[in-house]
GUDRENGU-794153 format. One record per atom (N, C-alpha, C, O): residue in one letter; x, y negated, z. Coordinates in steps of 0.001 Angstrom, whole numbers, plus 500000, padded with zeros to 6 digits. Each point is the difference from the previous one (the first is absolute). Layout:
<rs>
aXYZ...
</rs>
This chain:
<rs>
m354262850873838718m501381499040499616m500016498946501305m499022499797500720k502149499642499417k500142498888500747k499583498760499694k500229499744498818a499261499399501760a499561498990499718a499822498728501147a499752500309501165f500374498374498481f499880498922501034f498668499491499955f499569499552498938t499702500465502131t498579499610499760t499711498966501195t500761499732500930i497954499749498822i499498498988501112i498662500592500078i499491500606499057n499956499213502059n498646500558500452n498982498770500200n498783500175499933k501777498612500309k499262498893500034k500936498824499699k501215500130499847y498076498644500078y500613498866499778y500770499503501327y499490500079501117s501671499450498661s500709499668501481s501080499059499622s500755500317499081k499414498364501647k500980499169499792k501438500475500708k501105499574499666t498640501374501355t501218500482500545t500437501476499916t501112500419500320g497945500249499247g500104501566499920g501090500211498951g500107499154499113g500733501930500909g500616500616498645g499194500743499188g498775500096500075l502132500544498966l499323501259499241l500454501225500729l501014500110500689q497983500889499025q500241501105500810q500340501183498940q499234500246499069l501864500403501126l500584501170499289l499107501434500033l500129500771500951t499065499486498062t499058501070500519t499972501127498651t500579499846498925d498695501137501432d499799500923498759d498772499725499317d498971499918500671m500990499915497987m499027499673499230m499653501187498931m500910500824499912p498107499394499371p499721500770499089p500605499653498624p499647498917499535i501100501739499833i500646499627498425i498554499636499483i498969500646500188p501201498063499053p498686499550499417p499701500962498670p500808500611499302v497639499297500590v499506500887498914v500329499109498683v499919498773499944v500479502127498979v500249499455498675v498814499977499123v499499501044499582k499997497673500104k498665499989499080k500394500237498505k501173500292499765e498092499623499391e500177500496498665e501155498902499233e500808500446499185y499161498289501134y500901499182499533y501037499416500871y500610498952499788d499534501936501329d501069499775500981d501317500631499676d500085501158499591v501011497998500615v501428500864500458v500149500135501434v499546499244500858l501151501821499304l500329500033501675l501454499798499983l500728500686499282v499673498470501423v501530499447500180v500578500323501320v499506499588501050e501406501055498892e500899500186501200e500786499018500190e500875499742499174v498970499592501854v500595498627500337v501470500167500285v500449500818500802h500299498301498441h501323499916500443h500447498953500863h500772500167500944a498600498498498620a500275498773500772a498596499169499651a499265500058499014s500678499250502046s498933499091500078s500296498257500482s500593499689501034g498967499536498178g500173498694500479g499055499515500946g498821500354500023l501850498613500968l499070499354500749l499436498700499679l500667499248499289n498465500471501037n499387498295499772n499392499600501307n499718500736500945l500112497832498933l499158499397501123l498655500525499870l499342500388500966l500261499622497845l498496500664500019l499773501340500855l498889500258500465d502008500420499683d499943501310500902d499542499377501572d499103500377500755s501765498669499368s499810499449501535s498772499239499932s499452499954501101k499947499451498011k498834499039499909k498634501083500202k499018499775500707i501235501444498460i498915500874500134i499888500702501252i498907500225500519k502325500168500041k500211500421501426k499205499218501076k499324500635500809t500728498028499234t499708499222500726t498361499481499861t499426499310500843g500050501134498040g498812499812499811g499557498546499219g498889499472500043e502291500057499249e499831498642499721e499223499883498714e499537498914499651f500296502296499566f499516500310498592f498642500810500261f499447500561499054k500097499486502066k499007501016500116k498664499590499407k499238500885499610l500469498005500306l498832499533499273l499966500133498531l498964500144499351i502496499788500052i500194500375498525i500241501219499743i499557500444498941l501173500393501908l500185501400499832l499557500748501274l500728500174500978p498089500218498911p499514500787501347p500352501542500006p499172500825499615y501884499477500763y500540501604499932y499580500469501046y499615499388500996k500457502012498777k499550501142501009k501174500533500768k501119499850499509f498749500730501593f500916500426500756f499959501647499869f499058500604499488p502054499982501030p501351499439499825p500535499492498984p499683500601498974l501001498538500872l500519499303498563l501563500193500007l500779499707500907i499471500810497968i501808499964499843i500171498938499224i499331499782498991l501551499519501426l500318498635499621l500955500154498675l500238501142499605g500284497791499740g501164500076499060g499457499761498349g499243500783499426h501173498299500128h499551499537498701h501150500108498829h499762499584498866d501439500974501469d500843500229498758d500808501366500173d500444500279501113v499705500368498065v500546501259499699v500878500291498875v499834499441498916a501054501373501282a500988500683498891a500047501349500466a500041500234501208g499957500900497720g499866501415500208g499882500796498726g500040499555498853v499822501589501503v499846501003498829v498599500347500115v499347499971501042v500142500439497532v498836500531499736v500117501634500540v501041500596499723t498069499997500916t499965501176500514t498657500988499682t499995501227500107q498946497976499501q498680500658499301q499292498790499166q500157498796500199v499075501791498877v499401499001499374v498490500646499585v499816501165499646g499229497863500477g498739500206499614g499793500593498820g500880500121499148a497744500351500712a499672500728498797a499971499107498653a500154500483498878k499626498140501391k499803499165498835k501192498967499824k499856499058499221v501469501130501586v500888499155499752v500903500341498651v500452501097499671t499666497704499689t500866500104498731t501253499368500015t500862500255499160k499309498809501888k501367499068499828k501132500566500701k501091499518499694f498893501409501189f500624500461501027f500246501467500130f498970500617499729k502105500219500614k500049501151500218k500854500442501505k500581499199500733v499325502040499441v500775500575501176v501429499496499984v500588500117498925g500027499373502029g501336499496499604g500406498857499790g501197499720500071d497864499408499628d500183498607499440d500343498916501299d499271499954500990e501733499336498877e500230498884500839e499229498670499972e500112499176499092v499186500704501859v499074499049499749v500046498925501183v500522500191501098y498795498571498450y499709499054501222y498726499351499837y499464500080498895s499919499236502115s498797499518500141s499737499199501143s500578500130501078r498289498805498592r499187499399501166r498704500555499887r499091499551499302p500872501481501448p498415500624500130p499098498959500127p500358498961500553p498204501209498889p499024499098500327p499391499633501127p499787501033500634d499821498035499949d499112499825501367d499222501126500185d499551500582499013f500204499845502207f499109501157500336f500576501247499640f499383501034500256r502003499005499038r500651501446499650r501300499688500435r500898500569499380i499429498672501526i501373499655500404i500332501350500986i499221500884500357g502237498943499953g500199501202501116g501477500429499509g500275501191499857t500741497699499869t501218500641499477t500819500402500955t500961500694499668f498843498964501714f500867500287501262f499456501393500320f499265500237500959a501178500690498121a499548501591499992a500756500541499284a500672499306499237e499482502219500770e500706500857499310e499557500210498413e500711500268499031f497844499509501056f499400500186498603f498877498844499867f499553499420500989i500069500326497785i498886499078499728i499557500408498467i500747500253499055a497840499734500982a499349500286498859a499512498334499258a499500499104500680i500746500799498034i499898498706499458i499415500299498713i500335501030499413d498831498176500096d499395500030498746d501111499775498757d500767499046500132e499321501585498961e501135499791498777e500057498559499482e501052499563499533k498020499812500528k499889498670499544k500738498868500700k500307498916499504d499940501543501809d500656498968500826d501276500372500300d500563499481500964v500101501516498215v501316500467500161v500935499755498568v499544499901498861a501762500038501510a500663499638498762a501327500673500448a500345500109501176h500355500328497754h501570500791499919h500769499177500688h500051498831499619k500625501533501401k501074499395500664k501124499540499112k500505500789499201p499959497816500918p501236499682499366p501210500824500038p500465500392501070k500058499882497798k501216501276499973k501033499457500708k500789500746500580n499352497794499471n501277499436500825n499988499732501209n500927499418500564l497843501036500091l499853499821501425l499953501102500931l499456501022499581s500992498984501573s500136501126500768s498310499995500586s499338499027499640m500025501926501164m498884500193500585m499759498775500818m498979499328499851e501989500364501046e499796499002501121e499895498450499270e499209499162500432e501599500601498530e499731498659499097e498662500208499335e499174499141500307a500537501502499115a498711500387499361a498737499649500991a499052499286499674a501109501312501512a499028499856501050a499649498582500308a498924499679500503s501931499568499208s500169498309500535s499240499421498849s499716498804500055i499914501921498888i499635498864498775i498530499685499834i499616498834499906p499469502315500055p498640499846499678p499043498895500503p499427499249499211l500428500683502041l499103499021500457l500515498591499814l499251499087499652v501975500757500572v500542498572499843v499986499621498457v499646498899499577a500821502247499579a500224499460498518a498516499895499457a499845499137499137l499047501591501220l498669499936499532l499611498650500349l499565499261499117t500541500368502001t499724498671500566t500422498810499151t499277499120499532v501984501026500371v500674498930499158v499499500204498461v499467499038499446w500669502007499956w499293499850498626w498681499421499855w499666499225499104q499525501255501951q498407499552499904q499958498455500425q499066499300499612a501946500182501183a499925498660500068a500462499338498888a499248499189499459l501977501031500052l500720499281499096l499822500047498475l500164499033499256v499427502394500310v499408500260498734v498583499869499957v499598499269499095e499500501266501670e498603499850499879e499529498816500342e499378499286499213k500920500357502188k499279498802500400k500726498714499495k499319499135499448a502013500690500708a500731498841499620a500141499782498522a500202498860499583n499700502201499568n500606500078498587n501356499058499975n500139499128499143l500824501124501856l501148499348500190l500798500006498328l500165501037499358k500176497836500251k500748499599498793k501099499844500006k500453499731501113k500582500342497702k501325499573499960k500036498496500211k499267499290499311g501500500208501555g500415498407500252g499028499405501160g500231498883500463q498703501882499979q499235499691501140q500771500105501415q500961500750500173k498482498381500842k500717500134501165k498952500516500839k498811499681500033i501980501378500805i499181500589500894i500446500009501602i501223500120500083f498186499796501090f500482499979501356f499671501316500495f498836500390500086i502348500427500301i499573501113500435i500346500040501737i501195500024500294q497994499981500610q500374499873501381q500719501100500637q499818501072499422a500892498974501526a500503501000500589a500595501118499178a499646501178499947g501674497987499206g500529500966499003g500642501122500326g500128500903499172s500405499195502191s500710501375500287s499161501203500516s500399501050500503g498239498491499221g499188501315500710g499647501032498752g500410499829498852g498919501059501496g499635501244499060g499483499304498735g500487500237498895v498401498801501324v499383499445498793v500873499033499314v500089499930498775g500575499300502088g500850498860499215g501207500569499258g500264499508498903t500359501299501491t501297500647499268t499621500607498620t500807499973499071i498010500552500811i499371500524498670i499614498826499224i500407499794498857a498805499446501782a499100498713499398a501061499215499145a499826499842498792i501396499619501938i501180499404499591i500384500502498426i500005499351498954q500312502059501309q500379500816498697q499126499924498952q500354499658498871l498349500684501474l498981500100498826l499973498452499570l500189499800498800a499619499179501946a499873498783499476a501244499443498966a499747499429498939k501457500802501489k501080500017499229k499886500549498680k500281499318499014h499280502008500889h499753500970498983h499128499179498976h500258499999498797l498701499307501755l498917499382499214l500597498650499510l499329499348499200g501837500196501199g500433498710499684g499751498761500849g500186498891499499a499435501228501666a499581498922500896a501039499321500771a501093500560500076t498738498363500483t500954499349500914t499458500542501465t498804499915500279v502063500590500542v499661500465501229v500521499130501218v501200499752500119a497755499749500869a500579499416501025a499331501065501143a498936500590499812t501848499530501338t499775500749501078t500349499542501261t500864499127500075t498506501399501139t500423499569501197t500568501299500754t499453501100499910a501620498669500788a500726501278500975a500865499094500900a500022498771499936s500767502090501009s500773499329500788s501265500311499191s500189500948499237e500834497807501174e501220500162499135e500630501210499776e500339500275498849k499893500559502136k500550501353499841k499460500809498910k500612501004499634s498366498666499856s499243501106499189s500421499185498459s499652500665499024f501026498027500651f500229499289498992f500615500737498894f499630499942498828e501557500912501738e500744500810498883e499165500919499455e500079500215498790l499043500435501962l499159501221499355l499133499425498798l499886500485498874l499477498254501690l498941499493499278l500603499427498729l499310500086498984k501568499493500957k501110499430498790k500140501137498942k499855499867498785s500477501371501949s500270500915499111s498883500616499446s500190500713499015l498847499172501359l498515500301499466l499421499177499123l498996500326499367g501662498393500508g499550499069498960g499546498707500681g499762499054499249a500094500783501977a499284498716500366a500703498725499804a501187499908500313d498153499088499182d500572498747499553d500018499094500852d500999499280499996v497871500436501055v500190499125501058v499670500710501163v498993500697500127l502061499073500905l499982500451501181l499721499266501218l500801499113500294i498132501111500526i499810499134500847i499943500519501482i499130500809500320d501764498743500557d500171500419501221d498821499623500933d499910498829500369y499152502119500048y498770499532500597y500095499614501504y499099499522500689k502128500770499667k500373499450501468k500519498712500003k500106499378501058k500274500090497724k500514498620499891k499431499079499156k500361498826500074q498683501571499019q499606499182499032q498315500322499747q499413501080500067d500145497776499670d498568500362499859d499800499972498170d500435499048499353f498861502119499986f499989500184498902f499282498890499276f500239499599498861e498760499928502056e499099498941499274e500787498709499590e499580499305499074s501463500399501554s500819498917499401s501058500193499255s500832499114499806v499250502145499667v501021500338498934v499591500505498689v500692499941498984l497899500659501130l499332500540498535l498938498973499704l499420499362500879k500361500518497829k498953499150499422k499760500697498732k500806500643499328e497919499118500452e499336500396498625e500295501341499605e500525500208498906y499156500826501967y500251501358499626y498701500520499227y498937499392500120d501173501704499115d499045500619499296d499120500889500852d498773499938500069v502042500913500581v499404501248500940v500705499948501299v501195499723500097v497931500588501020v500537500429501296v499568501485500245v498866500426499783l502083500236500651l499614501217500706l500222500048501488l501109500081500528n497430499846500268n500130499652501172n499733501401500771n499088500806499813s501975499238501102s499890501369500906s499996499599501433s500120500936500790q499758497765499752q500317499261501188q498651499660500776q498907500378499577d501236498948501482d498618499601500838d499346498746499040d500358499565498905k498601500080501938k499021498870499375k500592498767499765k499829499326498984k501003500332502145k500618498650499776k501079500117498728k500096499003499284t500538501909500470t500900500113498656t499236499968498874t500349499437498962l498441501245501223l499197499891498625l499636498802499797l500135499575498852e499389499667502025e499296498551499970e501348499219499328e499872499456498903k501245500519501711k500931499169499446k500335500547498496k500188499186499095s499863501887500727s500268500607498411s499022499456499112s500431499725498881l498305500041501347l498999499287499322l500801498773499155l500132499832498788r500315499436502291r500527498662499662r501421499887499043r500455498969499504i500053502309500404i501126499910499096i499607500526498583i500910500086499175v497946500241500497v499531500545498673v499443498871499231v499271499176500554k501021500749498254k499483499272498986k498487500141499782k499479501064500334p499696497861499084p498690500598499518p499631500933499181p500616499875498942n498671501000501052n499772501175499180n500894501294500503n499879501139499550g501006498463501439g500746501206500420g499193501005500909g498845499891500412k502035501075499781k499386501270500865k500733499989501307k501178499688500169v497837500750500849v500495500310501287v499687501505500290v498799500190500195i502000500946499882i499381501467500136i500494500263501487i501178499869500334s497928500467500417s500656500538501344s499593501252500299s498880500444499745i502197500271500912i499599501450500369i499815500116501496i499974501091500569s499895497720500064s500041500247501429s498662499332500312s499808499894501212g499318499678498091g498892499367500265g499949498427499761g500885499323499477p497899500243501013p498734500553500198p499314500696498846p500003499500498875p499481501509501364p498904500758498816p499090499037499459p499631499016500641t500004501244498209t498639499147499393t498804500781499581t499954501221499855p499219498038499991p498463500799499773p500226500806498558p499441501072499768e501406498301499348e500208500764498881e500743501481500229e499781500976499283f501008499009501691f500737501192500314f499136500967500517f500119501158499600a498983498535501270a498903500564500786a499046500667498732a499428501076500173k500469498207498603k499111500472499223k500652501149499228k499319500969499666a502094498941500016a500836500819499270a499764501367500751a499604501013499425i500661498912501822i500166501287500770i498490500508500215i499860501087500560k499023498212499042k498784500536500283k499689499962501461k499380500938500500a501019498009500242a499781500031501580a498533499753500432a499221499526499173p500447500710501824p498576499920500583p499595498401499839p500962499233499946w497948500288499988w499607498594499853w500451499048501137w500104498791499795f500202501861501589f500238499180501003f501410499756500111f500376499043500677v500669501895498591v501164499769499997v500493498872498901v501006499303500126k498075500670498775k499891498748499143k499783498670500543k500494498981499517i498738501062501518i499606498824500625i501324499289501033i500444498856500090i499926502555500652i501332499559500889i501124499467499112i500487498891500219l499956501947498708l500961499318499340l499549498741499300l500949499275499700s498097500357500025s499649498615499284s500164499066501021s500344498855499707l499410501554501746l500039498911500960l501695499577500445l500438498881500267i500313502472499700i501305499846500430i500835499391498778i501000499365500335s498802500711498655s500738499651498766s499425498444499587s500606499191499297s498308500653501216s499294498455499437s501037498986500095s500242499438498932g500485500157502161g500889498903499899g501089500134499105g500341498949499458i500155501850500311i501299500250499011i499341499774498604i500439499179499194r498408501661500570r499499499822498573r499496498530499567r500150499559498860k499182499684502284k499767498827499910k501134498967499446k499873499328498977t501209500671501850t501249499369499588t500623500318498918t500488499066499366a499672502268500130a500285500327498743a499326499271498907a500585499409499092k498053500687501078k499101499324499018k500409498574499728k500410499669498888k499480499456502148k500330498926500073k501267499530499544k500160498825499669l500898502165500290l501324499651499265l499891500630498553l500861499725499164n498274500967500590n499909500475498556n501035501193499779n500647500122498960i499440500743502122i500720501225500175i499081501155500102i498963500076500658e501666500931498478e499215501308500346e500436500795501051e501137500468499944y498105499772501053y500469500736501155y499360501419500067y498772499991499921s501823501226500210s499405501276499832s500973500984501028s501219499895500133f497997500961500460f500451500833500867f500352501479499274f499349500365499022l501544500310501441l500447501316499381l500246500964500981l500888499870500842f498181501323499065f500525501007500565f500155501167499053f499087500659499502m502166499487500334m500469500934498719m499039501410499999m499243500293500925r500907500338498110r498956501157499672r501216501027499519r501000499624499388a498718501758501011a500740501090499183a499866500062498532a498840499955499591e502114500139499514e500058499891498592e500982500780499627e501070499406500130g499061501754499428g501087500787499276g500536499606498810g501208500145499814k497881499238499104k500457499375498947k501087498966500231k501061499852499394q498358499373501763q500932498707499915q501313500396500795q501006499298499904l498968501705500788l501021500595500523l501220500702499096l501200500020500275q498236500456498756q500625500650499005q500881498804499264q501191500185499748k498105498523499914k500925499094499276k500760499312501027k500795499115499683i499014501239501568i501140499341501064i501092501139500111i501137499744500397t498446501581499218t501196500730499788t500713499871498955t501135500475500020e498448498946498970e500750499609498833e500995498789500274e501131499979499514l498444499176501170l500730498570500511l501151500499500905l501024499318500031i498901501813500710i500835500384501141i501168500702499083i501193499710500084e498251501255499034e501033500992499311e500706498916498915e501067500417499550s498609498576500076s500769498959499101s500893499021500889s500800499225499475g499028500853501807g500793499307500693g499356498623500595g500473499402500967s498479500229498368s499294498660500252s499561499875501508s500304498954500572i499120501857500011i499824500335501474i500636500994500672i499893501174499646k500790498465501335k500694501036501039k499273499773501312k499531498908500320p500399502256500465p499503500022501400p500719499345500947p501206500040499761v498518499410501161v500758499647501410v499471500568500959v498863499673500340v501819501292500309v499756500957501270v500885499370500966v501162499647499803d498085500244501374d500904499202501154d500309501300500747d501179500172500308k497971500724500010k500281501252501078k499170501276499492k498881499925499492v501812501214500716v499244501031499860v499932500978501295v501030500423500525f497944499832499847f499817500686501533f499576501308499722f499302500238499014p501039500580501727p499472501565499804p498372499936500505p499575499328500940f499762501427498303f498552500161500223f499569500144501278f498837499709500280t502085500782500714t499391500300501438t499996498640500599t499306499855501006e501356499129498539e500284498650500505e499059499113499506e500157498816500296t498747501549498904t499080499072499337t499257498915500905t499454499028499477n500548501176501881n499527498943501046n501174498680499759n499706498842499704d501473501630500484d501130499112500184d500092499189498766d500212498787500026a499596502027498695a500087499249498632a498935498828499905a500226498865499579l498436501687500946l498947498985499830l500312498964500970l499922498855499556s500434501283501741s500457498920500698s500955499158499576s500029498844500419y500945501663498625y501015499064499547y499502499164498837y500443498857499888v498760501564499318v499079499405499125v498954498794500520v499808498955499377e499704501323501597e499134499136500894e501075498745500572e499651498834500186s501628501676500022s500879498715500556s500205498773499059s500325498853500306g499365501755498303g500307498802498920g501527499855499730g500427499144499225r500458501811501511r501347499737499527r500560500670499055r501219499916499858s498038500856499336s500452500849498708s500176499234498839s499176499136499701k501940501123499526k500311499506498703k499812500863499087k500834500884499801g497920499002499410g499558501105499124g499096500896500837g499279499562500897k500801501693498763k499098501000500340k500407500798501248k501141499814500425v498137500966500145v500409501053501035v499385501297499626v498867500082499525v501941500968500711v499383501212499403v500180501171500981v500986500052500735v498071500867499270v500290501364500711v500325500967499122v499468499970498890k501271500855501372k500273501243499133k499793501411500833k500228500204501193m499320500613497905m499599501247500640m501052500947500339m499889500638501047k501174499541498155k501164500728500009k501329499595500232k500913500826499962
</rs>
């Protein structure tokens, strides 16, 4: 099968289009013929080696964390899916590889594709929607009437986070450039801050939750707009010792993460705010709940551009540029 791979970590090199063997199907796996694959900054960060301490991959490595396609083979113990089912998934770490013609995924990490979405739209959903679900529902326990600040509202995570937060009954503030305001209003954002002209710290006060996806400086400012006992959940770091423990990282990784996150954890503790780092996990059951929200119209995908599979490098460059509104997808056919 054709696949885009890397043979080493590199900040400059692109992905190579190569021939790879079709994955072996284990007893609980479904083999998915890939119709479309979503791209994420995570792909770029893995390519450059930014996560090699946390995710030590072996080479050659097929990148890609989002897939929509059709089941072509099922393992002997698979019960939830059959050949011909249309599915989507965020495969788990160490089993990624959606920039390819086929991928084998454990059935527990797969969900039926929403009936009202195209393959390209469905491929844009899993990673960002699971990130948002795990941040807002699991970690924040976001409630009706609470206020949440979602940074970078026009990005892949932001566009879904605004919609889920509104579904949960929260008031939503977000940052973006003015040209994205119309889109974000249509998704449900209540307070719109033009990051080029305004400082969110002078506009927002007494928020219950912040979803941080930006740099350290933005994270530090975010702590100052949260009320005591509020929560700041970061998907861009710094990772914490608790996170290292959760992924069963070696002892030295725990020490490194403890050091790099100590400043922000101390500041949060002083302000009586709960700081946590989220690195989302694959979870088919949660994705099935997200399917229900999509089919009911509570969440809709926001896809900026669809590239042909052969132009996966161009698609990844576009994601890295930070210009995309919503998600970028490659399609096979």
